[in-house]
N, C-alpha and C positions, 0 to 999 in steps of 0.2 A: 197500670203503669207501675212499674218497681223501681224506685230510687235508692241509691247508696247516697249518704249525707253526712258531711263533715263541716260542722259549724263551729268556728274558732271565734273566742273573743280574747282580746288583751286589754287588761286595765294597768296603765303606768301611773305613777304618782311622782310628782317631781316639785319640792323634795319629798323622800320617802313619806308614806304615811306610817303611824304609829299601829294602827290597827285597822281590819277592813272587815265588814260585812256586805255580802251580796247576795239580793234575792233572784235567784234565776228562774226563768220561764222558759226552758229551752228543749222539754221534753215531750212529745207529741203522745196524744192519747188514741186509742182505737175507737172508731167507731164504724157504722156501715160503708161509709165513704174511705175509709183507709184502715189498713191493718199495720200495726207496728210488729215487725217481723226479728228486731232486735235494736237495742239502744243502750248506749251508756254514756255517764258522765264522768269525766277526770279533770284533774288540775295539776300543773306543772309544780305546785310547792306543796308543803305538807300541810295542808289545811283540814278543816273539819268541813265536810258535806252531808249534810242532812236532808232527806227527801220527805216530803210531806204534801198536802193537798191543801188548797187555798178554798175560800168560801164559794168561789165560782167553779169549782172543778177543775181547775189546772194542777199539774204536777209542778210542785216549786221544789228546787234545790236551796238551801241557805248555806253559802260559803262563809266560814269564819277564819279568820287568820288574824292571829294575835301578837304578831311579831312586825317588826319594820319591814315594809314593802317597797320596793321600787317597781315590780312588777308582778302581775299574776296572769297567767295563761289558763282557760277553760276551754276544753275539747267536749262538744256534743256530736257524737256520732252514731250511726246505726243505718237500718234498712227499712223502708217504708214502701208498702203496697198499695196503690190510690185507685178508684173506681169513680167513673161517672155516673153521679146519682142527680142530673139535673139540677144540681144545686141544693138538693135537699139533705139536711142533716138529721140523721136517724140512728138511734143507738148510741148516741153521746152521754158523757155523765153529766146531768143536769140538777145541781143542789137547790137551785132556785126555781121559783114559777115564772114564766115567761114575762109576767104583766111587772117584775121588779125593774125589767129593761125599759120601761116607760120612762123612767124618773130622768130628769136632768143630771148631767154629768158636767165636770168643769171645762173638756175640751169638745163637748159635743151637745152644746146648747143654742137652741134656736132663738135667733132674735128675730126684729121686724122684718130684715129683708129675707132672712132664710125661711121665713114662715110664708111671705108672699112668694117667693120661688118654688116652694114645695106644693103651695095651692095652684099657681099657675102650671106648674108641670104635671101634676096630677088631675086636672079639671076635666079632661075629656074621658077619664078612666072610671069603669064602673065598680070593679072587685078591687079590694085591698091589694090583691097582688098585680093587677093591673096598674095600680097607682105607683107601686114599688118599681115596677119595670119601668114606668115613663120617669119616675124621679131619677133612677138610674142611668136612663139615657141623657136627661137633663142635665145631670151633673158633669158627664162625660164630653157632652157638648158644649158646655159654658165654661169648664175650668182647661187650663193648659196644664198639663203634667211638667213639673220642674224636680227631678231628684235632689237636686242640690239643697232643696230647700228641707229635705228630711233633717239636715243638721239643725235647722232653726225651727223647732216645733212650735205651731201655732194652734189657737183655738180655730173651731169651725168658723165663727163669724169673719175673723180676720183673714182666713185664707180665702172665703167667698168674696170679700170686699177686693182682695187682690186679684181673684180670677186667676190664680195660679196656686199650685202647690204638690207635694208629694202624695204617695199612696196614703198616709195617714190622714191626709186632709180631705183626700177625696171620700175615704170612709167616714171621717167626721162630718162632713156636710150632709152625707146621706143619712147617717145614723140620726142628727138632728132633724131632717126633714121627715124621717120615716115616724119618728116619735111624735112629731107636730101632727103627722096626718094619723095618728092613733095606732100605730103599729110598733110592738117592742122589737127593739134594734140594738145591737152590740157590736163591738169592734173585734176583729180576728187579726192576728198577727201569726205569719207563717211564711212559707216560700212559694216562687211560682217558676215552675220549668217552663219556659217558652217553647212550643213545639219546633219555631224556626230559628231556635238560637241555641247553641252550645253551652252559653254562659246565663246561670241563672241571675236573680236579682241578689243582692247581699241580704235583702230581707223585704217582705211584701206586707200589705195589709189590705183588709177588705172589710165588708160588713155582714152580719146575718141579721134578716129581719123574720119576726115570727107572723106565720099566716095561719089563719083557720084551716083545718083540715090537712094542712101539710106538714106544719111545724116550722122549725127553722129553716131558712133559704139564704144561701150564701150569695151576696151581690158584690162584684168587682167592679167599681165605677170607672177604675183607670183603663180598663179594658171593654167595658159596657158587656159583659157576659155575666153569667151565672157560674159559680165555681165549678170546676169538672177535675178530670183526673190529673191535671197538670199543676194541683195545688195542694200542699201540704200544710195541714192545719196543726198549729203548734198551742196557741194559746187565747183565751176570750177576756173580754172586759167591757165595762161600761164606756170607756175609751181608752186611748192610746195609754194612759198611765197605768192603769191596772192589768194591762195584757204586755205591758213592756217585757223585752227579754230578759234585761239587767235592772234593777234599781238598787243602789247601795247607800251605804253611809261610812264614813271613816273619821279616826282622830288623827288628828295631826296632818303633815303633810300639804302640800299646796294643790296645783291642779292636777284633775284627773284626765287622763286622755285614754278614750277606748278605740280600738281598731277591730274590725271584724273581716272574718275572711271564710267564704263558704264555697264548697265545693259540691255539686249535686251531678250524679251521672246515673244513667239507666244500668240496671243490674245486668252483668255479663251474658247470664241465661236468657233474659229477654233481647238483648240486641241481636242474639244469634237465632232467635226463633223465627 
């Protein structure tokens, strides 16, 4: 699949902030499952925008604006071609050993209830891959999806107790369970273009777990499938905090309001083929 993507983020401050810094993880990287054909970042104010790479291999843009700001708009846009690799992630930038993703993280830590849930879900499976598929199915069947809860981030244990959550919560629960079962697991932020809908989600999240002989495999518990060509992978993290599209700081000012608009369409040449 070839997608044209325009991802807009707007940061509004009331009263105006004196200065703003934002760390933006909005730029995808190429790997065997996706090729970034073109991509650019832009801002609607005269700011400094520097590109770097974080410790996990994500492309990060640091936005610095040292003047009073009422609103700052950011646009990430480009074209990405994706391929179905049955969820297997190969050819990605991997600065860290997989085992580092076994460690607990603030939003994806397994408490007693989650450990019991993971053990029960995977009890009849023999291989770690089978256990992970069983865990994904159990999360999908146990949790109720509620997109509104994306505005109030919770930790895995809280979302599991509610039995409700947004995509980030499904991912955190799976990650916590996978780590308990001995599989390194991490969070992925990106986009999902549903084949049966013209409207993409404003943002999506899923998990990747490391499987011997296969490597990293993407599991989307919201839809109980492994990642395919309908997914665009943007950033990875230990949990949603370290893969967040934007995390910032400011001096002065009051409340920050963030709005997001996403447009994804299939490339014209593909639609005509």
